[in-house]
Structure formats: structure tokens, C-alpha cells
C-alpha positions as a Markdown table, in Angstrom:
| # | Residue | x | y | z |
|---|---|---|---|---|
| 1 | Met | 6.8 | -26.7 | 98.2 |
| 2 | Gly | 4.1 | -26.1 | 96.2 |
| 3 | Val | 5.3 | -26.9 | 92.4 |
| 4 | Lys | 6.8 | -29.9 | 93.7 |
| 5 | Ile | 3.6 | -31.1 | 94.8 |
| 6 | Arg | 2.0 | -30.3 | 91.8 |
| 7 | Lys | 5.1 | -32.3 | 89.9 |
| 8 | Asn | 4.4 | -35.4 | 92.2 |
| 9 | Ala | 0.6 | -34.9 | 91.1 |
| 10 | Val | 1.4 | -34.6 | 87.5 |
| 11 | Val | 3.6 | -37.9 | 87.7 |
| 12 | Asn | 1.1 | -39.8 | 89.8 |
| 13 | Glu | -1.1 | -39.4 | 87.3 |
| 14 | Ile | 0.4 | -40.6 | 84.4 |
| 15 | Tyr | 1.7 | -43.5 | 86.1 |
| 16 | Gly | -1.7 | -44.2 | 87.4 |
| 17 | Gly | -3.0 | -43.7 | 83.8 |
| 18 | Phe | -0.3 | -46.3 | 82.4 |
| 19 | Phe | -1.1 | -48.8 | 85.3 |
| 20 | Val | -4.7 | -48.7 | 84.6 |
| 21 | Glu | -4.2 | -49.4 | 80.8 |
| 22 | Phe | -2.0 | -52.1 | 80.9 |
| 23 | Glu | -4.3 | -53.9 | 83.5 |
| 24 | Lys | -6.9 | -53.6 | 80.9 |
| 25 | Lys | -4.6 | -55.0 | 78.3 |
| 26 | Leu | -3.8 | -58.0 | 80.2 |
| 27 | Tyr | -7.4 | -58.8 | 81.3 |
| 28 | Leu | -8.1 | -59.0 | 77.9 |
| 29 | Cys | -5.4 | -61.1 | 77.3 |
| 30 | Asn | -6.2 | -63.5 | 80.2 |
| 31 | Gln | -9.8 | -63.4 | 78.2 |
| 32 | Leu | -9.0 | -64.0 | 74.6 |
| 33 | Pro | -9.4 | -67.9 | 74.7 |
| 34 | Leu | -12.9 | -67.6 | 76.0 |
| 35 | Ile | -13.4 | -64.7 | 73.5 |
| 36 | Val | -12.4 | -67.1 | 70.5 |
| 37 | Asn | -14.5 | -70.0 | 71.9 |
| 38 | Glu | -17.4 | -68.1 | 72.0 |
| 39 | Met | -17.1 | -66.4 | 68.7 |
| 40 | Asn | -16.2 | -70.2 | 67.4 |
| 41 | Asp | -19.5 | -71.3 | 68.8 |
| 42 | Asn | -21.5 | -68.2 | 67.5 |
| 43 | Ile | -20.4 | -69.3 | 64.1 |
| 44 | Ser | -21.0 | -73.1 | 64.3 |
| 45 | Asn | -24.6 | -72.3 | 65.5 |
| 46 | Phe | -25.1 | -69.9 | 62.7 |
| 47 | Asn | -24.0 | -72.1 | 60.1 |
| 48 | Gln | -26.7 | -75.0 | 61.8 |
| 49 | Asn | -29.5 | -72.8 | 61.7 |
| 50 | Glu | -28.8 | -71.9 | 58.4 |
| 51 | Arg | -28.9 | -75.3 | 57.2 |
| 52 | Thr | -32.2 | -76.4 | 59.2 |
| 53 | Ser | -34.1 | -73.1 | 58.3 |
| 54 | Arg | -33.5 | -73.2 | 54.8 |
| 55 | Pro | -36.7 | -72.5 | 53.0 |
| 56 | Gln | -38.3 | -75.8 | 51.6 |
| 57 | Glu | -39.0 | -74.1 | 48.1 |
| 58 | Met | -35.1 | -73.6 | 47.6 |
| 59 | Leu | -34.8 | -77.6 | 47.8 |
| 60 | Gln | -37.8 | -78.2 | 45.8 |
| 61 | Arg | -36.3 | -76.0 | 43.1 |
| 62 | Thr | -32.8 | -77.7 | 43.3 |
| 63 | Ala | -33.9 | -81.0 | 43.7 |
| 64 | Arg | -36.8 | -80.4 | 40.3 |
| 65 | Pro | -34.2 | -80.1 | 38.0 |
| 66 | Gln | -32.8 | -83.7 | 38.9 |
| 67 | Met | -35.9 | -85.4 | 38.8 |
| 68 | Asp | -36.2 | -84.1 | 35.2 |
| 69 | Glu | -32.7 | -84.9 | 34.0 |
| 70 | Gln | -33.3 | -88.4 | 35.7 |
| 71 | Pro | -36.2 | -90.0 | 34.6 |
| 72 | Ala | -37.9 | -93.1 | 36.5 |
| 73 | Pro | -36.9 | -96.4 | 34.9 |
| 74 | Gln | -40.2 | -96.9 | 33.8 |
| 75 | Met | -40.1 | -93.9 | 32.1 |
| 76 | Met | -36.9 | -94.7 | 30.3 |
| 77 | Gln | -37.9 | -97.8 | 29.3 |
| 78 | Gln | -41.1 | -96.6 | 27.7 |
| 79 | Gln | -39.1 | -94.0 | 26.0 |
| 80 | Lys | -37.0 | -96.7 | 24.9 |
| 81 | Gln | -39.5 | -98.8 | 23.6 |
| 82 | Gln | -41.5 | -95.9 | 21.4 |
| 83 | Gln | -38.2 | -94.9 | 20.1 |
| 84 | Ala | -37.4 | -98.5 | 19.2 |
| 85 | Gly | -40.9 | -99.0 | 18.0 |
| 86 | Gly | -40.3 | -102.9 | 19.6 |
| 87 | Lys | -42.3 | -104.9 | 22.0 |
| 88 | Glu | -41.9 | -105.3 | 25.6 |
| 89 | Cys | -41.6 | -108.7 | 27.1 |
| 90 | Pro | -44.1 | -109.4 | 29.8 |
| 91 | Phe | -41.8 | -111.8 | 31.8 |
| 92 | Cys | -38.5 | -110.0 | 31.6 |
| 93 | Gly | -39.1 | -106.4 | 30.4 |
| 94 | Ala | -36.7 | -106.9 | 27.5 |
| 95 | Ile | -37.5 | -104.8 | 24.3 |
| 96 | Asn | -37.8 | -107.1 | 20.9 |
| 97 | Glu | -38.4 | -106.4 | 17.4 |
| 98 | Pro | -41.9 | -105.1 | 16.7 |
| 99 | Glu | -42.7 | -108.6 | 14.7 |
| 100 | Ala | -41.1 | -110.8 | 17.1 |
| 101 | Met | -43.1 | -114.1 | 18.5 |
| 102 | Phe | -40.7 | -115.0 | 21.1 |
| 103 | Cys | -38.6 | -113.1 | 23.5 |
| 104 | Ala | -34.9 | -112.9 | 22.6 |
| 105 | Gln | -33.7 | -112.6 | 25.5 |
| 106 | Cys | -35.5 | -115.1 | 27.8 |
| 107 | Gly | -37.2 | -117.1 | 25.1 |
| 108 | Gln | -41.0 | -116.7 | 26.0 |
| 109 | Pro | -43.9 | -116.1 | 23.6 |
| 110 | Ile | -45.0 | -112.4 | 23.7 |
| 111 | Ser | -47.6 | -112.7 | 21.0 |
| 112 | Lys | -50.6 | -114.3 | 20.2 |
| 113 | Thr | -51.9 | -115.7 | 17.3 |
| 114 | Ser | -55.6 | -117.1 | 16.5 |
| 115 | Cys | -57.2 | -120.7 | 15.8 |
| 116 | Pro | -57.7 | -120.8 | 12.0 |
| 117 | Tyr | -60.9 | -122.9 | 12.7 |
| 118 | Cys | -62.9 | -121.1 | 14.9 |
| 119 | Gly | -61.0 | -117.9 | 15.8 |
| 120 | Thr | -59.8 | -118.0 | 19.3 |
| 121 | Glu | -56.9 | -116.3 | 20.7 |
| 122 | Leu | -53.9 | -118.6 | 21.4 |
| 123 | Asp | -50.3 | -118.7 | 22.6 |
| 124 | Val | -47.9 | -119.0 | 19.8 |
| 125 | Asp | -46.4 | -121.9 | 21.3 |
| 126 | Ala | -49.8 | -123.7 | 21.2 |
| 127 | Asp | -50.3 | -126.6 | 18.8 |
| 128 | Phe | -54.0 | -127.2 | 19.5 |
| 129 | Cys | -56.9 | -125.4 | 20.2 |
| 130 | Glu | -58.7 | -126.4 | 23.3 |
| 131 | Val | -62.2 | -124.7 | 22.1 |
| 132 | Cys | -62.9 | -126.7 | 18.8 |
| 133 | His | -60.4 | -129.3 | 19.7 |
| 134 | His | -58.3 | -128.9 | 16.3 |
| 135 | Tyr | -54.8 | -129.2 | 15.6 |
| 136 | Ile | -53.8 | -126.0 | 14.3 |
| 137 | Arg | -50.0 | -126.2 | 13.3 |
| 138 | Lys | -49.4 | -127.0 | 9.4 |
| 139 | Asp | -45.7 | -126.5 | 9.6 |
| 140 | Val | -45.3 | -129.2 | 12.1 |
| 141 | Cys | -46.5 | -133.0 | 11.9 |
| 142 | Ser | -48.9 | -133.7 | 14.5 |
| 143 | Phe | -47.4 | -137.5 | 14.4 |
| 144 | Cys | -43.7 | -137.2 | 14.8 |
| 145 | Gly | -43.3 | -133.4 | 15.0 |
| 146 | Ala | -41.0 | -133.4 | 11.8 |
| 147 | His | -41.0 | -129.7 | 10.1 |
| 148 | Leu | -43.5 | -129.7 | 7.1 |
| 149 | Ser | -43.9 | -127.0 | 4.2 |
| 150 | Gly | -47.4 | -127.1 | 4.5 |
| 151 | Asn | -48.2 | -128.3 | 1.2 |
| 152 | Glu | -47.7 | -131.9 | 1.9 |
| 153 | Ala | -50.3 | -134.4 | 2.2 |
| 154 | Tyr | -48.2 | -137.4 | 4.0 |
| 155 | Cys | -45.5 | -136.5 | 6.2 |
| 156 | Pro | -42.1 | -137.5 | 4.9 |
| 157 | Glu | -40.4 | -138.7 | 8.0 |
| 158 | Cys | -43.2 | -140.8 | 9.1 |
| 159 | Gly | -45.8 | -141.2 | 6.0 |
| 160 | Ser | -48.7 | -140.4 | 8.2 |
| 161 | Pro | -51.7 | -138.6 | 6.6 |
| 162 | Lys | -52.7 | -134.7 | 7.8 |
| 163 | Gly | -56.1 | -135.7 | 7.6 |
| 164 | Gly | -55.6 | -137.9 | 10.5 |
| 165 | Leu | -55.5 | -141.7 | 11.0 |
| 166 | Val | -58.4 | -144.1 | 12.2 |
| 167 | Cys | -58.0 | -146.0 | 15.4 |
| 168 | Pro | -58.5 | -149.9 | 14.4 |
| 169 | Thr | -59.6 | -150.6 | 17.9 |
| 170 | Cys | -62.4 | -147.8 | 18.6 |
| 171 | His | -62.8 | -146.7 | 14.7 |
| 172 | Ser | -62.1 | -142.8 | 16.1 |
| 173 | Leu | -60.4 | -140.2 | 13.7 |
| 174 | Asn | -57.2 | -139.0 | 15.3 |
| 175 | Asp | -54.7 | -136.2 | 14.8 |
| 176 | Phe | -52.3 | -137.6 | 16.9 |
| 177 | Ala | -49.9 | -141.1 | 16.9 |
| 178 | Phe | -52.1 | -142.6 | 20.0 |
| 179 | Cys | -55.7 | -142.5 | 20.1 |
| 180 | Lys | -56.9 | -140.1 | 22.3 |
| 181 | Lys | -59.7 | -142.5 | 23.2 |
| 182 | Cys | -58.4 | -145.9 | 24.0 |
| 183 | Gly | -55.0 | -145.2 | 23.9 |
| 184 | Thr | -53.9 | -147.5 | 21.1 |
| 185 | Ala | -50.2 | -146.9 | 19.3 |
| 186 | Leu | -51.3 | -145.4 | 15.5 |
| 187 | Thr | -47.8 | -145.1 | 14.2 |
| 188 | Glu | -44.5 | -147.4 | 14.1 |
| 189 | Glu | -42.7 | -144.6 | 16.2 |
| 190 | Ala | -45.5 | -145.0 | 18.5 |
| 191 | Lys | -45.1 | -148.5 | 18.9 |
| 192 | Met | -41.5 | -148.9 | 19.4 |
| 193 | Met | -42.1 | -146.1 | 22.4 |
| 194 | Val | -44.4 | -148.2 | 23.9 |
| 195 | Lys | -41.5 | -151.2 | 23.5 |
| 196 | Gln | -39.0 | -149.1 | 24.9 |
| 197 | Leu | -41.2 | -148.2 | 28.2 |
| 198 | Gln | -41.9 | -151.6 | 28.9 |
| 199 | Lys | -38.4 | -152.6 | 29.7 |
| 200 | Asn | -38.6 | -149.6 | 32.4 |
| 201 | Pro | -38.9 | -151.2 | 35.9 |
| 202 | Asp | -41.2 | -148.4 | 36.8 |
| 203 | Tyr | -43.8 | -148.9 | 34.2 |
| 204 | Gln | -43.5 | -152.7 | 34.9 |
| 205 | Gln | -44.4 | -152.2 | 38.1 |
| 206 | Leu | -47.1 | -149.7 | 37.3 |
| 207 | Leu | -48.4 | -152.4 | 35.2 |
| 208 | Glu | -48.6 | -155.3 | 38.3 |
| 209 | Ile | -50.2 | -152.4 | 40.6 |
| 210 | Val | -52.8 | -151.5 | 37.7 |
| 211 | Gln | -54.0 | -155.4 | 37.3 |
| 212 | Asp | -54.5 | -155.8 | 41.0 |
| 213 | Phe | -56.2 | -152.5 | 41.4 |
| 214 | Ser | -58.6 | -153.6 | 38.5 |
| 215 | Lys | -59.3 | -156.6 | 40.2 |
| 216 | Leu | -60.4 | -155.0 | 43.3 |
| 217 | Glu | -62.4 | -152.4 | 41.3 |
| 218 | Asn | -64.4 | -155.6 | 39.8 |
| 219 | Ala | -65.0 | -157.5 | 43.3 |
| 220 | Leu | -67.9 | -157.9 | 44.6 |
| 221 | Pro | -67.7 | -156.9 | 48.6 |
| 222 | Tyr | -70.2 | -158.7 | 51.2 |
| 223 | Ser | -73.4 | -156.3 | 51.6 |
| 224 | Ser | -74.6 | -158.1 | 54.8 |
| 225 | Glu | -73.8 | -160.7 | 57.2 |
| 226 | Arg | -76.5 | -162.8 | 55.3 |
| 227 | Asp | -73.7 | -162.9 | 52.5 |
| 228 | Ile | -71.2 | -164.0 | 54.6 |
| 229 | Leu | -73.1 | -166.7 | 55.8 |
| 230 | Arg | -74.5 | -167.8 | 52.5 |
| 231 | Glu | -70.7 | -167.7 | 51.5 |
| 232 | Gln | -69.9 | -169.9 | 54.7 |
| 233 | Asn | -73.0 | -172.6 | 53.6 |
| 234 | Cys | -71.6 | -172.6 | 50.2 |
| 235 | Gln | -67.9 | -173.8 | 50.8 |
| 236 | Lys | -69.8 | -176.3 | 53.2 |
| 237 | Leu | -72.0 | -177.9 | 50.6 |
| 238 | Arg | -68.9 | -178.0 | 48.1 |
| 239 | Glu | -66.7 | -180.1 | 50.8 |
| 240 | Arg | -69.9 | -182.5 | 50.9 |
| 241 | Val | -70.4 | -182.7 | 47.6 |
| 242 | Leu | -67.0 | -183.3 | 46.9 |
| 243 | Thr | -66.6 | -185.9 | 49.8 |
| 244 | Leu | -69.3 | -188.1 | 48.4 |
| 245 | Leu | -68.2 | -188.0 | 44.8 |
| 246 | Ala | -64.8 | -189.2 | 46.2 |
| 247 | Gln | -66.7 | -192.2 | 48.4 |
| 248 | Asp | -68.2 | -193.5 | 45.4 |
| 249 | Glu | -64.7 | -194.1 | 43.9 |
| 250 | Gly | -63.7 | -195.9 | 47.0 |
| 251 | Val | -62.0 | -193.1 | 48.8 |
| 252 | Asp | -63.0 | -193.7 | 52.1 |
| 253 | Asn | -61.1 | -190.4 | 53.7 |
| 254 | Pro | -61.0 | -188.1 | 51.0 |
| 255 | Val | -58.8 | -184.7 | 51.2 |
| 256 | Ile | -60.8 | -181.8 | 50.0 |
| 257 | Pro | -59.0 | -178.7 | 49.0 |
| 258 | Lys | -60.4 | -175.2 | 50.6 |
| 259 | Val | -60.8 | -172.2 | 48.3 |
| 260 | Glu | -60.0 | -169.3 | 49.8 |
| 261 | Ser | -62.5 | -166.3 | 49.0 |
| 262 | Asn | -61.4 | -163.1 | 48.0 |
| 263 | Arg | -64.5 | -161.6 | 48.8 |
| 264 | Met | -64.1 | -158.9 | 51.5 |
| 265 | Thr | -66.5 | -156.2 | 53.8 |
| 266 | Lys | -66.8 | -152.7 | 51.7 |
| 267 | Glu | -64.6 | -151.0 | 54.5 |
| 268 | Glu | -61.9 | -153.7 | 53.4 |
| 269 | Leu | -62.1 | -153.5 | 49.9 |
| 270 | Glu | -61.8 | -149.5 | 49.7 |
| 271 | Glu | -58.7 | -149.7 | 52.5 |
| 272 | Gln | -56.9 | -151.9 | 49.9 |
| 273 | Lys | -57.9 | -149.7 | 46.9 |
| 274 | Ser | -56.9 | -146.6 | 48.7 |
| 275 | Val | -53.8 | -148.2 | 49.0 |
| 276 | Lys | -53.2 | -149.5 | 45.6 |
| 277 | Val | -54.1 | -145.7 | 44.5 |
| 278 | Lys | -51.5 | -144.6 | 46.2 |
| 279 | Met | -49.0 | -146.6 | 45.1 |
| 280 | Leu | -50.1 | -145.7 | 41.7 |
| 281 | Ser | -49.9 | -142.6 | 42.2 |
| 282 | Ala | -46.3 | -142.4 | 43.4 |
| 283 | Ile | -45.1 | -144.4 | 40.1 |
| 284 | Leu | -47.3 | -142.0 | 38.0 |
| 285 | Asp | -45.4 | -138.9 | 39.4 |
| 286 | Lys | -41.8 | -140.6 | 38.6 |
| 287 | Leu | -43.5 | -141.1 | 34.9 |
| 288 | Ala | -44.3 | -137.7 | 35.1 |
| 289 | Val | -43.9 | -135.7 | 31.9 |
| 290 | Pro | -41.0 | -132.7 | 32.5 |
| 291 | Pro | -41.2 | -129.8 | 30.4 |
| 292 | Ser | -39.7 | -130.0 | 27.0 |
| 293 | Ala | -39.6 | -128.1 | 23.7 |
| 294 | Ser | -41.9 | -130.1 | 21.7 |
| 295 | Pro | -45.6 | -130.9 | 22.1 |
| 296 | Ile | -45.5 | -133.4 | 19.8 |
| 297 | Lys | -42.7 | -135.5 | 21.7 |
| 298 | Ala | -44.4 | -134.5 | 25.1 |
| 299 | Arg | -47.6 | -135.7 | 24.3 |
| 300 | Asn | -46.7 | -139.0 | 22.6 |
| 301 | Tyr | -44.2 | -140.2 | 25.6 |
| 302 | Ala | -47.7 | -139.1 | 27.9 |
| 303 | Met | -49.9 | -141.3 | 25.8 |
| 304 | Ala | -47.3 | -144.4 | 25.9 |
| 305 | Cys | -47.0 | -144.3 | 29.8 |
| 306 | Lys | -50.7 | -144.4 | 29.9 |
| 307 | Pro | -51.7 | -147.9 | 31.5 |
| 308 | Thr | -55.0 | -149.7 | 30.0 |
| 309 | Gly | -57.5 | -151.2 | 32.8 |
| 310 | Val | -57.5 | -147.8 | 35.5 |
| 311 | Arg | -59.8 | -144.8 | 34.6 |
| 312 | Leu | -56.9 | -142.1 | 34.5 |
| 313 | Ala | -56.9 | -138.3 | 33.5 |
| 314 | Trp | -54.1 | -135.8 | 32.1 |
| 315 | Val | -53.2 | -132.8 | 34.9 |
| 316 | Cys | -51.5 | -130.5 | 32.2 |
| 317 | Asn | -49.2 | -127.4 | 34.1 |
| 318 | Tyr | -50.5 | -125.0 | 31.4 |
| 319 | Lys | -54.0 | -124.4 | 32.9 |
| 320 | His | -53.6 | -127.3 | 35.6 |
| 321 | Ala | -57.2 | -128.6 | 34.0 |
| 322 | Met | -58.2 | -131.9 | 34.0 |
| 323 | His | -58.2 | -133.9 | 30.5 |
| 324 | Ser | -59.2 | -137.3 | 29.9 |
| 325 | Ser | -55.6 | -137.2 | 28.1 |
| 326 | Pro | -52.9 | -134.6 | 26.3 |
| 327 | Cys | -54.4 | -135.1 | 23.4 |
| 328 | Gly | -56.8 | -132.5 | 24.3 |
| 329 | Cys | -54.3 | -130.0 | 25.8 |
| 330 | Ala | -52.8 | -127.2 | 24.2 |
| 331 | Lys | -49.3 | -126.7 | 25.7 |
| 332 | Pro | -48.3 | -130.3 | 26.7 |
| 333 | His | -44.8 | -129.4 | 26.6 |
| 334 | Leu | -44.9 | -127.4 | 29.8 |
| 335 | Gly | -45.4 | -131.0 | 31.4 |
| 336 | Gly | -48.2 | -132.8 | 33.3 |
| 337 | Lys | -49.1 | -136.2 | 34.9 |
| 338 | Trp | -51.6 | -138.8 | 34.7 |
| 339 | Val | -54.2 | -139.3 | 38.1 |
| 340 | Val | -56.2 | -141.9 | 39.0 |
| 341 | Leu | -59.5 | -141.2 | 39.2 |
| 342 | Gly | -61.5 | -145.0 | 39.6 |
| 343 | Lys | -64.4 | -146.2 | 39.0 |
| 344 | Asn | -66.8 | -144.2 | 40.7 |
| 345 | Ser | -65.0 | -140.8 | 40.7 |
| 346 | Thr | -67.2 | -137.7 | 39.9 |
| 347 | Ala | -63.7 | -135.6 | 39.0 |
| 348 | Glu | -64.8 | -133.1 | 36.6 |
| 349 | Ile | -62.7 | -133.5 | 33.4 |
| 350 | Lys | -62.4 | -131.4 | 30.3 |
| 351 | Asp | -63.4 | -134.0 | 27.4 |
| 352 | Asp | -61.5 | -133.6 | 23.9 |
| 353 | Lys | -64.2 | -135.1 | 21.9 |
């Protein structure tokens, strides 16, 4: 009996331990997906912490060689310029030959020259010194723009002397095809240009408005009511005298034509002048000199467009300065236009001497 009880106890102990191990394994199998997910979360958190907690010095050490390997564009440009020994264009940044006067890419002047008369620093595309008022180009005729070798006394194209021409109207010495003071055409080419321009409808309208404006400039306005009464009394006296003369000749009821007076008050005169100035400005804007390649051609065209009988000034696009004419502008080929000053204008003009 005792042996049987002991045998049953051993069997229970063996089977009981087996069931315990089996339950543990079954529990682990059920918990396996949760353990795997937890391990994945731990791995992702570790990688994220590793990226965010990386020392800044390591980033600087890795970024520094890239900066050294790839210098800034400005440094690269300076290195190229130093290596080539070229000249950088201030307009487009292109590198040109050391002796280049104009940029090979954009055509802008990149060098400076000096006036042979006074030594003033000038742009290479300027043909006139605004300081000493001399024409400085010896290789280009100042009257027609033809190319010269530098030794000619007369231009082979237009025949104008290098020393200048004397204006037959105001007797001033001029370096250009038009007189800088009175605007008289001095060469045959300039006279032909004026004749061709006179066929332009805008120029014809300009001359008509200039005549009307000149009359308004010379008009004498009423200064007081006493002037108006005096004008009316003069009209009555005229009619009375003409009536008596007609009656002496046997005309009983003579018809005396009335003469309308052009005089007006100061306010009316100024109003009419302002209207004419606006009309003049509109037409002068149409005849403005566009940018061109030749300073001589641009200067001659501008002088041909200038009407007489009104006080004008030339405003250039180079410095936006006000000249008495484009003959005093160093770079008229950049364009410009005439503006109306009027008789009593106090606008500052950079005179051309």
C-alpha cells in the first residue's frame, strides 16, 4: 500500500511539472507578438534618439570639408579673375580681357579714359568733356561721325575742318554740325536733315504751336481796370474819327469795322500759355531722341528737332542734367528730350560755354 501511494506521488510530480512547463510556453507564445512590437518600438526610439542627440561638433566636422570643397560663387569668381588676370564687368559680372574697353557679353563700357585737355576721368563711350567743353574724339568726325585716322585736317566724308566752323548767324565757333547757341545748321548734311524733318507732321504742328506760344510770350496783359477802360476809350475814339472821315466823303451812315483786341488779363494769359506748354511738351516727347549707337547722329537729330522762337533746354538721360543744347552733353546717344522753359523760367541750366 505504501509502495502504491509513493508511485502515484511520483507520477503526479512528473505530470504536474510537465503541465507547468507547458503553461509557461503557452503563455510565452501568446505574449510573443507583444514582445516583438515592444522591441521594435525600442529600436525606433533608440535610432531617433541617436539622430537627435548627435553632437553638434560632428555635424560641423562633416560640413566643414564640404564648404572647403565648394567655395562661394563670389570666391570662385575672384579666383577665376585672378587666374585669368581679366577685368570684371560691373553690369553683368562677365570676365573680360585686361585691355578690354567694353564688355564682350553685354557691351557696356568697363574702362575709363581721361580728357586730353584737362585730364578729367571720362567713360570710354563719351565724346565730349563737360568740364572743359572740348570734343575729345580724334578718330571720329564731330560733324558727321565718319571714321578718321587722326591726321586729317578735314573730314574726307563731309569736308568739315577739325578746328571747327564759325556760325554765320552768331559768329560763334562750333565743333558740331549745328550751332550750340542759335541752332543754325552749319553743314550740308545738317541742312538736309532739317528739310526732311520739316515734312514730319509732328514737326509741322510743333512749329505752329511755337508761333502761338511766342505771340503769347510777347503779349502785354492788362495790369489793372484802368487799362481796360483806356482800351475801350481808344476803340470809341477810333470809331468816331473814322465816322467823321466817312461823312466828309459823303457817306451818311458809314459801317466801321471793329477791331478785336488780343489783350487779356494776366490770369487769362497764363492759362493760355500753360495750355500751349502742355501741347509743346506732348509733341517734344514724340520727337525725343531714342538711345542710339552714335553720339554724333543723336546730337544732330536733337538739334534738328529744336524749334526757334521758344526757350528750351535739353535734358539728357546720361546724368539727367539740364543743358542749353545736346552739344554740351558727353553721352547724347543715351537719349534725351527738349523741355520748355519759357521766358521767365528760373530753372538751372548747365550752360555749355
